[in-house]
C-alpha positions as CSV (number, residue, x, y, z in Angstrom):
1,M,53.0,138.4,40.9
2,K,50.5,137.0,43.2
3,C,50.9,133.3,43.0
4,L,48.0,131.1,44.4
5,L,49.6,127.6,44.4
6,Y,47.3,124.6,45.4
7,V,47.3,121.1,45.0
8,N,44.0,119.9,45.5
9,W,45.1,116.4,47.6
10,K,41.9,116.2,49.6
11,K,40.2,114.9,46.5
12,I,42.2,111.8,46.6
13,D,40.4,109.8,49.5
14,F,40.9,106.1,50.7
15,L,38.4,104.8,48.2
16,I,40.4,106.3,45.3
17,F,43.9,105.1,46.7
18,L,42.4,101.9,47.0
19,Y,41.5,101.6,43.2
20,F,44.9,102.2,42.6
21,C,46.2,99.4,45.0
22,L,43.8,97.0,43.2
23,A,44.8,97.8,39.8
24,I,48.4,97.5,40.7
25,I,48.0,94.1,42.3
26,F,45.9,92.5,39.7
27,C,48.1,93.4,37.0
28,R,51.5,92.5,38.9
29,N,50.0,89.1,39.7
30,A,48.5,88.7,36.0
31,A,52.0,89.4,34.8
32,A,53.8,87.4,37.1
33,E,51.8,84.4,36.3
34,G,51.9,84.9,32.6
35,E,48.4,85.0,32.1
36,A,46.6,87.2,29.8
37,D,43.6,88.0,32.1
38,F,43.9,91.8,31.6
39,D,43.8,94.6,29.0
40,W,45.4,97.9,30.0
41,Q,44.3,100.6,27.9
42,R,46.0,103.9,28.0
43,Q,45.3,107.3,26.6
44,G,44.8,111.0,27.4
45,Y,45.5,114.3,25.7
46,F,47.5,117.5,26.4
47,L,45.5,120.9,25.9
48,T,46.5,124.7,26.1
49,R,44.1,127.6,25.4
50,Y,45.1,131.3,25.3
51,Y,42.1,133.6,25.8
52,Q,42.4,137.2,24.9
53,D,39.5,139.8,25.7
54,T,38.3,141.8,23.1
55,H,38.0,145.0,24.6
56,E,39.4,146.9,28.1
57,D,36.6,147.5,30.1
58,A,38.1,147.6,33.8
59,P,41.5,147.4,35.4
60,S,40.4,144.3,37.6
61,E,39.3,142.3,34.5
62,T,41.6,139.8,33.0
63,Q,42.6,140.6,29.8
64,Q,44.8,137.4,29.0
65,D,44.4,133.8,30.2
66,I,46.5,131.0,29.5
67,E,45.2,127.5,30.4
68,T,47.0,124.1,30.2
69,R,45.4,120.8,31.0
70,L,47.1,117.1,31.0
71,R,44.5,114.5,31.2
72,L,45.7,110.8,31.4
73,E,43.0,107.9,31.4
74,N,43.2,104.3,32.1
75,K,41.1,101.4,31.6
76,I,42.2,98.1,32.9
77,E,39.9,95.3,32.0
78,L,40.0,92.3,34.3
79,K,38.8,89.3,32.2
80,N,38.6,86.6,34.6
81,W,36.7,88.9,36.9
82,D,34.5,90.2,34.1
83,A,35.3,93.7,35.5
84,L,36.9,96.8,34.9
85,I,39.3,99.7,36.4
86,Q,38.9,103.0,35.3
87,V,41.1,105.6,36.7
88,N,41.5,109.2,35.2
89,A,43.7,112.1,36.5
90,E,44.2,115.6,35.4
91,S,46.7,118.3,36.0
92,A,45.5,122.0,35.5
93,F,47.4,125.1,35.5
94,E,46.1,128.7,34.7
95,A,47.7,132.0,34.8
96,M,45.3,135.4,34.5
97,I,46.7,138.7,33.5
98,H,44.7,141.5,34.5
99,K,44.6,145.0,33.0
100,D,46.4,146.6,35.9
101,E,49.6,144.3,35.3
102,Q,49.1,142.0,38.1
103,S,48.8,138.4,37.2
104,E,47.6,135.1,39.1
105,T,48.2,131.6,39.0
106,D,46.6,128.4,40.2
107,H,47.4,124.9,39.8
108,D,45.4,121.9,40.6
109,L,45.9,118.0,40.5
110,L,42.9,116.4,40.1
111,L,41.5,112.6,40.3
112,R,38.7,112.5,37.9
113,E,36.6,109.4,37.4
114,A,37.8,106.5,39.4
115,Y,35.9,103.3,39.6
116,L,35.4,99.8,39.7
117,K,32.8,98.4,37.5
118,F,31.5,94.6,37.3
119,N,29.9,93.5,33.7
120,K,27.5,90.6,33.7
121,P,24.9,89.8,30.9
122,K,21.8,90.8,32.6
123,Y,23.4,93.4,34.8
124,N,26.5,95.6,35.7
125,F,27.7,97.5,38.7
126,S,29.9,100.2,39.3
127,L,31.3,102.1,42.5
128,G,33.7,105.0,42.8
129,R,34.1,108.7,41.3
130,Q,31.6,109.0,38.2
131,T,29.6,110.9,36.1
132,V,26.0,110.4,34.9
133,T,24.5,111.5,31.9
134,W,20.7,111.5,31.3
135,G,18.4,112.8,28.9
136,K,18.5,113.5,25.1
137,L,19.1,117.2,24.6
138,D,22.5,118.7,23.9
139,N,24.3,121.3,26.2
140,V,21.3,122.4,28.2
141,V,19.9,121.0,31.7
142,V,16.6,119.5,31.8
143,L,17.0,116.1,32.8
144,D,20.5,115.8,33.4
145,R,20.6,117.2,36.8
146,F,22.5,114.1,38.8
147,S,26.1,115.0,38.1
148,P,27.3,118.5,39.3
149,Q,28.9,121.0,36.8
150,D,32.2,123.2,36.8
151,Y,31.0,126.8,35.8
152,K,34.2,128.5,36.9
153,R,34.5,129.5,33.3
154,F,30.7,129.8,32.6
155,I,30.0,127.8,29.3
156,L,33.5,128.0,27.5
157,Y,33.7,124.1,27.9
158,D,30.8,122.0,26.8
159,K,28.6,120.5,29.0
160,Q,30.1,116.9,29.0
161,E,33.6,118.5,29.6
162,R,32.1,120.8,32.5
163,K,30.7,117.4,34.7
164,L,32.4,116.7,38.0
165,P,32.7,113.1,39.2
166,T,31.2,112.3,42.4
167,L,31.4,109.3,44.8
168,M,28.4,107.2,43.7
169,A,27.3,103.5,43.3
170,K,25.4,102.6,39.8
171,F,23.3,99.3,39.1
172,D,22.0,98.6,35.5
173,Y,19.5,95.8,34.9
174,F,18.6,94.8,31.5
175,G,15.4,93.3,30.7
176,E,13.8,91.9,27.4
177,N,13.2,95.2,26.1
178,F,13.8,97.9,28.6
179,D,16.7,98.1,31.2
180,I,16.8,100.0,34.3
181,E,19.6,102.0,35.8
182,T,19.7,103.3,39.2
183,V,22.5,105.6,41.0
184,F,23.2,106.4,44.9
185,A,25.6,109.3,46.1
186,P,26.0,108.9,49.5
187,F,27.1,112.5,49.9
188,F,26.4,115.7,48.1
189,K,28.9,117.9,45.9
190,H,27.5,121.1,44.5
191,S,28.5,122.7,41.2
192,A,31.7,124.8,41.0
193,V,30.4,128.4,40.9
194,R,32.2,131.6,41.9
195,I,30.2,134.2,43.4
196,F,32.9,136.8,43.6
197,D,36.2,138.1,42.2
198,S,36.3,136.4,38.7
199,D,35.3,137.4,35.2
200,W,32.9,134.7,35.3
201,A,31.5,135.1,38.8
202,A,27.9,135.9,39.4
203,Y,28.9,139.4,40.4
204,D,31.8,139.8,38.5
205,Q,34.9,141.7,39.9
206,L,32.5,144.2,41.7
207,K,33.9,143.6,45.4
208,R,37.6,144.2,43.7
209,T,36.4,147.1,41.6
210,I,35.3,148.9,44.8
211,L,38.4,147.9,46.8
212,Q,40.6,149.3,44.0
213,G,38.3,152.2,42.9
214,P,37.9,156.0,43.9
215,Y,35.0,154.8,46.5
216,P,35.1,156.4,50.1
217,A,36.4,154.1,53.1
218,A,32.8,153.1,54.3
219,A,32.4,151.6,51.1
220,K,35.7,149.7,50.8
221,D,35.3,148.5,54.7
222,M,31.4,147.0,53.5
223,A,33.1,145.5,50.2
224,R,35.6,143.8,52.3
225,R,32.8,142.2,54.7
226,I,30.4,141.1,51.8
227,R,30.4,137.6,51.7
228,T,28.6,134.0,51.3
229,E,28.9,130.9,53.2
230,E,27.2,127.3,52.4
231,R,24.2,126.3,54.5
232,E,25.6,124.5,57.6
233,G,26.1,120.8,57.4
234,L,25.1,121.0,53.5
235,V,28.4,119.3,52.3
236,D,29.0,117.1,55.6
237,R,29.9,113.3,55.0
238,A,26.5,112.3,56.2
239,L,23.8,110.3,54.7
240,D,21.6,113.3,55.4
241,N,22.9,114.7,52.1
242,M,22.6,111.5,50.0
243,Q,21.3,111.9,46.3
244,C,19.3,109.0,44.3
245,G,17.7,108.8,40.9
246,L,16.1,106.1,38.9
247,R,15.5,105.8,34.9
248,W,13.5,103.1,33.5
249,R,13.9,102.8,29.8
250,A,12.5,100.9,26.8
251,R,12.0,100.7,22.9
252,M,8.5,101.4,21.8
253,E,7.6,101.0,18.1
254,G,10.8,102.5,17.1
255,T,10.8,105.2,19.7
256,D,13.0,105.2,23.1
257,V,11.4,106.5,25.9
258,A,12.6,106.7,29.6
259,F,11.0,107.8,32.8
260,Y,13.0,109.4,35.5
261,Y,12.8,110.1,39.3
262,M,15.6,112.0,41.3
263,Y,15.8,113.0,44.8
264,I,18.8,115.5,44.9
265,N,19.9,118.8,46.0
266,N,19.8,121.6,43.7
267,S,23.4,122.0,42.2
268,L,23.1,125.9,41.7
269,P,23.1,128.2,44.6
270,G,20.2,130.3,45.7
271,L,21.3,133.0,47.8
272,R,19.2,133.7,50.7
273,E,19.3,136.7,53.2
274,E,20.6,136.2,56.7
275,T,18.7,139.5,57.7
276,A,16.1,141.6,55.6
277,N,19.0,144.0,55.1
278,G,20.1,141.2,52.9
279,N,17.6,142.0,50.5
280,T,19.2,145.4,50.2
281,L,22.4,143.9,49.7
282,K,21.4,141.7,47.0
283,R,19.7,144.4,45.1
284,F,23.0,146.4,45.1
285,L,24.6,143.5,44.0
286,S,22.3,142.8,41.0
287,Y,22.3,146.9,40.1
288,P,25.6,148.2,41.5
289,N,24.7,152.0,40.8
290,N,25.8,154.7,43.2
291,T,21.8,155.0,44.3
292,N,21.9,151.2,45.8
293,L,25.2,151.7,47.2
294,A,23.9,155.0,49.0
295,Q,20.8,153.1,50.4
296,L,23.2,150.1,51.4
297,L,25.7,152.1,53.5
298,A,22.8,154.2,55.0
299,L,21.5,151.0,56.8
300,A,24.9,150.8,58.7
301,P,25.1,147.0,57.8
302,S,26.2,144.5,60.2
303,N,28.4,141.5,59.2
304,A,24.8,139.3,59.3
305,D,23.4,141.9,57.0
306,L,26.4,141.5,54.5
307,T,26.1,137.5,54.6
308,L,24.2,135.5,52.2
309,I,23.6,132.0,52.5
310,E,24.2,129.9,49.8
311,E,21.1,127.4,49.7
312,Y,21.1,124.0,47.5
313,P,17.8,123.1,48.4
314,R,16.5,119.6,48.4
315,T,14.3,118.7,45.4
316,Q,12.4,115.9,43.5
317,V,12.7,115.7,39.8
318,F,9.8,113.6,37.8
319,G,10.7,113.5,34.1
320,I,10.3,111.7,30.8
321,D,12.2,111.7,27.5
322,A,12.0,110.3,24.1
323,E,14.1,110.0,20.6
324,T,12.8,108.7,17.2
325,T,13.5,109.4,13.8
326,L,11.4,111.1,10.9
327,G,12.7,109.7,7.9
328,T,16.6,111.2,8.0
329,Y,15.9,113.5,10.6
330,G,16.4,112.9,14.4
331,L,13.6,114.3,16.8
332,R,14.0,114.1,20.7
333,G,12.4,115.8,23.9
334,E,12.3,115.9,27.5
335,L,10.0,116.9,30.0
336,A,11.2,117.5,33.7
337,A,9.0,118.7,37.0
338,A,11.3,120.2,39.3
339,L,9.6,120.8,43.0
340,G,11.2,123.5,45.2
341,Q,13.4,125.4,42.7
342,P,15.2,128.6,44.6
343,Y,14.4,132.1,43.3
344,L,14.3,135.5,44.3
345,R,11.0,137.5,44.6
346,S,11.0,141.1,43.0
347,D,12.1,142.6,46.5
348,F,15.0,140.3,46.4
349,S,13.8,138.0,49.2
350,Y,14.4,134.4,48.9
351,V,11.6,131.8,47.8
352,R,11.0,128.4,46.5
353,K,8.9,127.3,43.1
354,D,8.1,124.1,41.3
355,T,8.9,124.5,37.5
356,L,8.0,122.7,34.6
357,T,10.8,122.6,31.7
358,L,10.2,121.3,28.3
359,G,12.6,120.7,25.4
360,I,12.4,119.6,22.0
361,G,15.2,119.0,19.5
362,L,15.5,118.2,15.9
363,D,19.0,117.4,13.9
364,H,20.0,116.4,10.3
365,T,23.3,115.9,8.6
366,F,23.2,116.4,4.8
367,A,25.1,114.5,2.1
368,S,27.6,117.6,2.1
369,N,28.5,116.8,5.5
370,L,26.9,119.8,6.7
371,Y,25.0,119.2,10.3
372,Y,22.3,121.3,12.3
373,N,20.4,120.7,15.5
374,I,18.0,123.2,16.7
375,Q,16.2,122.8,20.2
376,F,13.6,124.6,21.8
377,I,13.3,125.1,25.7
378,E,10.2,126.2,27.6
379,T,10.0,127.0,31.3
380,F,6.9,127.5,33.4
381,I,7.0,128.7,36.8
382,L,4.0,127.5,39.2
383,D,2.4,129.7,41.5
384,Y,3.9,132.6,40.1
385,E,4.7,135.9,41.6
386,P,7.1,138.8,40.4
387,L,10.4,137.3,40.5
388,F,13.4,138.7,40.1
389,P,14.5,138.5,36.8
390,E,12.5,135.5,35.8
391,E,9.2,135.7,34.0
392,E,6.5,133.3,34.3
393,Y,7.2,131.6,31.1
394,G,10.6,131.3,29.6
395,H,11.5,130.8,25.8
396,Q,14.8,129.9,24.7
397,I,16.1,128.6,21.4
398,T,19.7,127.2,20.8
399,A,21.2,125.9,17.4
400,T,24.3,124.0,16.3
401,L,25.8,124.0,13.1
402,T,29.0,121.9,11.8
403,K,30.5,121.6,8.3
404,E,33.5,119.6,7.3
405,F,36.1,120.3,4.9
406,L,39.0,118.6,3.4
407,R,37.8,115.2,4.0
408,G,37.0,116.0,7.6
409,K,40.6,117.5,8.7
410,L,38.9,121.1,8.8
411,T,35.9,121.7,10.7
412,L,34.0,124.9,10.9
413,G,31.1,125.2,13.9
414,L,28.7,127.7,15.1
415,K,26.3,127.3,18.3
416,H,24.2,130.2,19.2
417,A,21.7,130.4,22.3
418,Y,19.3,132.9,22.6
419,N,16.8,133.6,25.4
420,I,13.3,134.8,23.5
421,S,12.2,136.0,26.9
422,Y,14.7,138.4,28.1
423,G,16.3,138.8,25.1
424,D,19.8,137.9,25.8
425,W,21.9,135.4,23.3
426,M,25.4,134.2,22.9
427,L,27.4,133.0,19.9
428,N,30.3,130.8,19.7
429,P,32.0,130.3,16.3
430,K,34.9,127.8,16.4
431,L,37.5,126.4,13.2
432,T,39.2,123.1,13.9
433,Y,41.9,122.0,11.8
434,K,43.5,118.3,12.5
435,I,47.3,118.7,11.8
436,K,48.9,115.3,12.1
437,G,48.8,112.3,14.6
438,G,46.2,113.3,17.2
439,L,47.5,117.2,16.8
440,E,44.8,119.8,16.2
441,A,44.6,123.4,16.3
442,A,41.5,125.7,16.9
443,L,40.5,129.2,16.8
444,A,37.3,130.2,18.6
445,G,35.4,132.8,20.1
446,F,32.4,133.9,22.5
447,I,30.3,136.9,21.8
448,F,27.4,137.6,24.6
449,N,25.0,140.4,24.5
450,G,21.9,141.3,26.8
451,K,20.7,143.1,30.0
452,P,23.1,142.8,32.7
453,T,20.7,140.5,35.0
454,T,20.2,138.0,32.1
455,T,22.0,134.9,31.8
456,F,24.4,136.1,28.7
457,G,23.7,139.7,29.3
458,R,25.7,139.9,32.5
459,Y,29.0,138.8,30.5
460,S,28.5,141.2,27.7
461,K,32.0,142.6,28.6
462,K,33.5,139.5,28.7
463,D,33.5,139.2,24.7
464,L,36.7,137.1,23.9
465,F,38.6,134.7,21.4
466,Y,41.1,131.7,21.9
467,L,43.6,129.7,20.3
468,Q,43.8,126.1,21.6
469,L,46.3,123.2,20.5
470,K,45.4,119.7,21.7
471,Y,47.4,116.6,21.4
472,N,45.4,113.4,21.7
473,F,47.5,110.3,22.6
């Protein structure tokens, strides 16, 4: 059994350690003096999931996957200081079993949110590891771009659960009929994405398939040398990589309206070629057939040819969102203009384009506890030229349905996303039963379909179901 044991202590920096010390000092002093000047609230959950792939497609793919998470959340209110300390920690374990009976295990010990917050009548200020949620739509990204996300399991978790905390300062000011929120992150942290060697990687298990398959030695040598690397200096702890954002929000005649500005790096990578032959490499990675493999081998590629640079380009985002009600229906929308987004031309060379994204959502809850939420998202690429695989106009629709039974103990849910422009789609049914005293069980599945170059189609051989047990305490 291959064991990959790694405890991620580097995420626990000096600032986070200082928060622990502050919490202990304040609480111990208050207890010693017999003063009720603090309130310590503790909660958390233990979650375990068993994933089962629905079909055996390749020896390198993961057939079974067991995941466990233990989350501990601590909120300490310092009443004499009008402040609170939030410290959340998580331990995660994963065991992956492949068709070839090889197994991998991985373990992480992470400090999640950890920050100090001061609350005043007209403002509040917080400093530490935090997340930001902006925009009005559910589980899609239009304006909600400040906090990176964990895509190592694609979208098997909801967007809020995928968010990764980063070191930042937040300041909120509350006016008469408006509020202003500013955020500043001194360093850049990108979303967690796997490029190779995972069922949920951008290029799947392609390298492993070549190395373990009936391919010539030259092809296997080439596969070993294919790699990506982050642009130099991108994640250095320097103010050159700072991120900042501003939201102004007000209520106007029954409608919540907000305006946004963000100066950030794109959190998802675009792959830039280091040499012209890198475009041939990207063509092979996107269409891994024998013809493209032969063309790449014929170039006798060097290490530079087989190296792609992960670009997270600097971008500015301008946006607006709004939310209101139409009788018993909720209506909301978002509009974002993002400058310099990464794309690939039809010849697979790297290019940047400005984009406009519009999203509109409608939701309603019936008296029978049936809830539905429908969202339409439109993307427009400015100064368009033939791109891979994007079209000039992109149309997507998402839908969520939930129905409660047995006085809320049993919930049947269904999520669906369909990219109209590309014909790919995702279906996520889920049945959840609340057993007793914080314990609940769930049975769910994911079905993906579409062409291999589309968002959902690339995972069309990754259909799965999973069993979940979760205990909230």
